[in-house]
C-alpha positions as CSV (number, residue, x, y, z in Angstrom):
1,X,149.4,39.1,-87.0
2,X,146.2,37.5,-88.1
3,X,146.1,33.7,-87.9
4,X,144.1,31.9,-90.6
5,X,143.1,28.3,-90.1
6,X,143.3,26.7,-93.5
7,X,141.2,23.7,-92.4
8,X,138.0,25.7,-92.0
9,X,135.1,25.2,-94.4
10,X,136.4,24.1,-97.7
11,X,140.0,23.5,-96.4
12,X,141.2,24.2,-99.9
13,X,143.7,26.3,-101.8
14,X,141.0,29.0,-102.1
15,X,141.6,29.9,-98.5
16,X,145.4,30.3,-99.1
17,X,145.0,32.4,-102.3
18,X,142.2,34.6,-100.9
19,X,143.8,35.2,-97.5
20,X,147.1,36.3,-99.1
21,X,145.3,38.6,-101.5
22,X,143.4,40.2,-98.7
23,X,146.7,40.5,-96.7
24,X,148.2,42.3,-99.6
25,X,145.3,44.7,-100.0
26,X,144.9,45.5,-96.3
27,X,148.6,45.5,-95.2
28,X,147.8,42.9,-92.5
29,X,150.5,40.3,-91.9
30,X,149.1,36.7,-91.7
31,X,150.0,33.2,-90.6
32,X,148.2,30.5,-92.4
33,X,148.2,27.1,-90.7
34,X,146.7,23.7,-91.8
35,X,146.9,24.8,-95.4
36,X,144.9,22.4,-97.7
37,X,144.7,19.7,-95.0
38,X,141.4,18.4,-96.4
39,X,142.8,17.7,-99.8
40,X,144.2,14.2,-100.9
41,X,147.7,15.8,-101.1
42,X,147.7,18.2,-98.1
43,X,149.9,21.3,-98.1
44,X,150.8,23.7,-100.9
45,X,151.2,22.6,-104.5
46,X,153.0,24.5,-107.2
47,X,150.0,26.5,-108.3
48,X,149.4,27.7,-104.7
49,X,153.0,28.6,-104.3
50,X,152.9,30.6,-107.5
51,X,149.8,32.5,-106.3
52,X,151.5,33.5,-103.1
53,X,154.8,34.4,-104.8
54,X,153.0,36.5,-107.5
55,X,151.1,38.5,-104.9
56,X,154.3,38.8,-102.8
57,X,156.1,40.4,-105.8
58,X,153.2,42.8,-106.4
59,X,153.4,44.2,-102.9
60,X,157.2,43.7,-102.2
61,X,156.3,41.4,-99.3
62,X,158.1,38.5,-97.6
63,X,156.9,35.0,-97.1
64,X,158.3,32.3,-94.7
65,X,157.7,28.6,-95.2
66,X,156.8,28.8,-98.9
67,X,157.6,25.3,-100.1
68,X,155.9,22.4,-101.8
69,X,153.9,20.4,-99.2
70,X,154.1,23.2,-96.6
71,X,151.1,23.5,-94.4
72,X,152.1,26.8,-92.7
73,X,153.3,30.1,-94.1
74,X,153.8,33.6,-92.7
75,X,153.1,36.4,-95.2
76,X,154.0,40.0,-94.6
77,X,152.9,42.5,-97.2
78,X,155.1,45.5,-98.1
79,X,154.3,48.5,-100.3
80,X,152.7,48.0,-103.7
81,X,155.3,47.8,-106.5
82,X,155.7,50.3,-109.3
83,X,156.7,47.6,-111.7
84,X,154.5,47.5,-114.8
85,X,154.9,44.1,-116.3
86,X,155.1,40.6,-115.0
87,X,155.2,37.1,-116.5
88,X,154.4,34.1,-114.2
89,X,154.5,30.5,-115.2
90,X,152.9,27.9,-112.8
91,X,155.2,25.3,-114.3
92,X,152.5,22.7,-114.4
93,X,148.9,22.1,-115.5
94,X,147.8,24.0,-112.4
95,X,145.0,26.5,-113.0
96,X,146.0,29.9,-114.3
97,X,142.4,31.0,-113.8
98,X,142.6,30.4,-110.1
99,X,145.8,32.4,-110.0
100,X,144.0,35.2,-112.0
101,X,141.2,35.3,-109.4
102,X,143.7,35.8,-106.6
103,X,145.5,38.5,-108.5
104,X,142.4,40.5,-109.8
105,X,141.6,42.4,-106.6
106,X,145.3,43.2,-105.9
107,X,145.8,44.5,-109.4
108,X,142.5,46.5,-109.4
109,X,143.6,48.4,-106.3
110,X,147.3,48.8,-107.2
111,X,148.9,52.3,-107.5
112,X,149.5,52.0,-111.3
113,X,148.5,49.9,-114.3
114,X,150.2,46.5,-114.5
115,X,150.4,44.1,-117.4
116,X,150.4,40.4,-116.4
117,X,151.0,37.3,-118.5
118,X,150.0,34.0,-116.9
119,X,151.1,30.6,-118.2
120,X,149.8,27.2,-117.1
121,X,146.7,25.1,-117.4
122,X,143.3,26.5,-118.6
123,X,140.9,23.6,-118.0
124,X,140.9,21.4,-114.8
125,X,138.4,19.9,-112.5
126,X,137.6,21.9,-109.4
127,X,138.8,25.2,-111.0
128,X,137.1,27.8,-113.1
129,X,137.7,27.3,-116.8
130,X,139.0,30.0,-119.0
131,X,135.7,30.3,-120.7
132,X,133.8,30.7,-117.5
133,X,136.1,33.4,-116.3
134,X,135.8,35.2,-119.7
135,X,132.1,34.9,-120.2
136,X,130.6,34.8,-116.7
137,X,132.8,36.4,-114.1
138,X,134.5,39.2,-116.1
139,X,131.2,40.6,-117.4
140,X,130.0,40.8,-113.7
141,X,133.1,42.6,-112.8
142,X,132.6,45.0,-115.6
143,X,129.2,45.8,-114.2
144,X,130.9,46.5,-110.8
145,X,133.4,48.9,-112.3
146,X,136.5,46.7,-112.1
147,X,137.5,47.6,-115.7
148,X,138.0,51.3,-115.2
149,X,140.6,53.1,-113.1
150,X,138.9,53.7,-109.8
151,X,139.2,54.1,-106.0
152,X,136.1,52.1,-105.2
153,X,133.9,49.7,-107.2
154,X,130.1,49.5,-107.4
155,X,127.9,46.9,-105.8
156,X,126.2,44.1,-107.8
157,X,122.4,43.8,-107.7
158,X,121.0,40.5,-109.2
159,X,117.8,39.8,-107.2
160,X,115.8,37.9,-109.7
161,X,116.8,35.4,-112.4
162,X,114.0,36.0,-114.9
163,X,113.6,33.6,-117.9
164,X,116.1,31.9,-120.1
165,X,116.6,33.9,-123.3
166,X,119.5,32.0,-124.9
167,X,121.7,29.0,-124.2
168,X,125.0,28.8,-126.0
169,X,128.5,27.4,-125.5
170,X,132.0,26.6,-126.7
171,X,133.4,23.1,-127.4
172,X,137.2,23.1,-127.7
173,X,139.6,20.2,-128.2
174,X,143.3,20.1,-129.0
175,X,144.8,17.5,-131.3
176,X,141.6,15.4,-131.2
177,X,139.9,16.4,-134.5
178,X,140.1,12.9,-136.0
179,X,138.0,11.6,-133.0
180,X,135.5,14.5,-133.5
181,X,135.7,15.3,-129.8
182,X,134.5,18.9,-130.0
183,X,131.5,17.9,-132.1
184,X,130.6,15.0,-129.9
185,X,130.7,17.0,-126.7
186,X,128.5,19.7,-128.3
187,X,126.0,17.3,-129.7
188,X,125.6,15.4,-126.4
189,X,125.0,18.7,-124.5
190,X,122.5,19.9,-127.1
191,X,120.5,16.6,-126.8
192,X,120.4,16.8,-123.0
193,X,119.3,20.5,-123.1
194,X,116.8,19.7,-125.8
195,X,115.2,17.0,-123.7
196,X,114.6,19.7,-121.0
197,X,113.0,22.0,-123.6
198,X,115.9,24.3,-124.4
199,X,117.5,24.9,-127.8
200,X,121.3,25.5,-127.6
201,X,124.0,26.5,-130.0
202,X,127.7,25.7,-129.6
203,X,130.8,27.1,-131.3
204,X,132.9,24.0,-132.2
205,X,136.7,24.6,-132.2
206,X,139.6,22.4,-133.0
207,X,143.2,23.4,-132.1
208,X,146.5,21.9,-133.2
209,X,148.9,24.4,-131.5
210,X,148.7,23.0,-128.0
211,X,151.5,20.9,-126.7
212,X,149.3,18.0,-125.9
213,X,145.8,16.6,-126.4
214,X,143.0,18.1,-124.3
215,X,139.4,19.2,-124.3
216,X,136.9,21.5,-122.5
217,X,133.2,22.2,-122.9
218,X,131.5,25.3,-121.5
219,X,127.8,26.2,-121.7
220,X,126.0,29.5,-120.7
221,X,122.4,30.5,-120.1
222,X,121.6,34.2,-120.6
223,X,118.6,35.3,-118.5
224,X,116.2,38.2,-119.0
225,X,117.4,39.8,-115.8
226,X,120.9,40.2,-117.3
227,X,122.3,37.4,-115.3
228,X,124.4,34.6,-116.9
229,X,124.7,31.1,-115.5
230,X,127.7,29.0,-116.6
231,X,128.7,25.3,-116.5
232,X,131.8,23.6,-117.8
233,X,133.9,20.4,-117.7
234,X,137.4,19.5,-118.7
235,X,138.4,16.5,-120.7
236,X,140.4,13.7,-119.1
237,X,141.8,10.3,-119.9
238,X,138.9,7.8,-120.0
239,X,136.3,10.5,-119.9
240,X,134.1,10.2,-123.0
241,X,133.0,13.2,-125.0
242,X,129.4,12.3,-124.6
243,X,129.8,12.1,-120.8
244,X,131.3,15.6,-120.7
245,X,128.4,17.0,-122.8
246,X,125.8,15.4,-120.5
247,X,127.6,16.5,-117.4
248,X,127.8,20.1,-118.5
249,X,124.1,20.2,-119.5
250,X,122.9,18.6,-116.3
251,X,124.9,21.0,-114.1
252,X,123.5,24.0,-116.0
253,X,120.0,22.7,-115.7
254,X,120.4,22.1,-112.0
255,X,121.5,25.7,-111.3
256,X,118.7,27.1,-113.6
257,X,116.1,25.1,-111.8
258,X,116.9,26.8,-108.4
259,X,116.2,30.3,-109.7
260,X,119.7,31.5,-108.9
261,X,121.2,34.6,-110.4
262,X,124.8,33.3,-110.1
263,X,126.0,29.8,-110.8
264,X,127.6,27.5,-108.2
265,X,131.1,28.7,-109.3
266,X,130.6,32.4,-109.5
267,X,128.7,32.5,-106.2
268,X,131.8,32.1,-104.2
269,X,134.2,33.9,-106.6
270,X,132.2,37.2,-106.4
271,X,132.1,37.5,-102.6
272,X,135.6,38.9,-102.1
273,X,135.1,41.4,-104.9
274,X,131.7,42.5,-103.6
275,X,133.2,42.9,-100.2
276,X,135.6,45.5,-101.6
277,X,132.8,47.4,-103.4
278,X,131.0,50.4,-102.0
279,X,127.5,49.5,-101.0
280,X,125.4,46.4,-100.8
281,X,125.5,43.6,-103.4
282,X,122.6,41.1,-103.5
283,X,122.3,37.9,-105.5
284,X,120.8,34.4,-105.3
285,X,122.9,31.3,-105.1
286,X,122.0,27.7,-106.2
287,X,123.0,26.3,-102.8
288,X,125.4,27.1,-99.9
289,X,128.9,25.6,-100.4
290,X,132.0,25.4,-98.3
291,X,133.7,27.7,-100.7
292,X,131.0,30.4,-100.2
293,X,131.4,30.0,-96.4
294,X,135.2,30.3,-96.8
295,X,135.1,33.5,-98.8
296,X,132.4,35.0,-96.5
297,X,134.5,34.2,-93.5
298,X,137.7,35.7,-95.0
299,X,135.8,38.9,-96.1
300,X,134.6,39.4,-92.6
301,X,138.0,38.7,-91.0
302,X,140.1,41.0,-93.3
303,X,137.7,43.7,-94.3
304,X,134.9,43.8,-91.8
305,X,132.5,43.3,-94.6
306,X,128.9,42.3,-93.7
307,X,128.0,39.1,-95.5
308,X,124.6,37.6,-94.8
309,X,123.3,34.3,-96.2
310,X,119.7,33.4,-95.8
311,X,118.8,30.3,-97.8
312,X,119.6,31.2,-101.4
313,X,119.7,34.9,-100.8
314,X,123.1,36.5,-100.2
315,X,123.8,40.2,-99.3
316,X,127.3,41.6,-99.1
317,X,127.7,45.1,-97.6
318,X,131.1,46.1,-99.0
319,X,133.5,48.4,-97.3
320,X,134.3,50.8,-100.3
321,X,137.9,49.7,-100.2
322,X,140.5,52.2,-101.2
323,X,144.0,51.3,-102.4
324,X,147.0,51.7,-100.1
325,X,149.4,54.4,-101.2
326,X,152.6,53.2,-102.8
């Protein structure tokens, strides 16, 4: 049994989700200790429990200690399921996109097609937004072959950023049209980007179908190399629309200034998937983060992938992972 210390590097829920996903893929039983001890509310929350439970169901595994607040669990994977449809509800505003990231590699290397419906929050701080997942990470996965039925996936090569060809984005708010929240977020972002010499266009959306008021802004820069850099921010009580717009623009400009080919979010999200690919992936990151270190560590521990980080340059020699038989 492999023991994973959840206090290392980021000390976050990322370690829990990614370790359980790798366990399911490799068939290695794990004990996770010190789960989320660096967070204000240590131990597992509902969204982390749902990630573990969802993966457990996909591989007919067992899990001891899975409870809210738990800091230690033992996960034993079984054989991949032949079930073809699942619906999972986090039961809170917890991030469905973080759950999706944990499930993606397990689903990609499963024995049969699976349809999954996820319910929960789409925009939170410290989690990828729905728009970032849709417009930044998924296109990268498409380039790696994660869309088609496969036994291995291809490496990702993004050595050079190139120049900015287009900056665009999406401003969405629910039940806040009278306050012009979407327009105000978009205009603030455009002004900040314009001051840096960039023209940007935003799709402005208002929604009345959501259960409660909320907002999110996402901005993207398409580069001549084919890379796409993303930035986003969720709305919150007391957080002005103009503040959100400026924040998103500033974050995007910071990453562009570094010459990176992946933004600060995608940089760590892509490492586990590149570790599963056949061959060497190469890309440039804005800066080294604890989440990058966490995913590099777990990829080495579970898969034996070779992850090298030299300044902004990252290379991942993937193992050409093949699915376990059902």
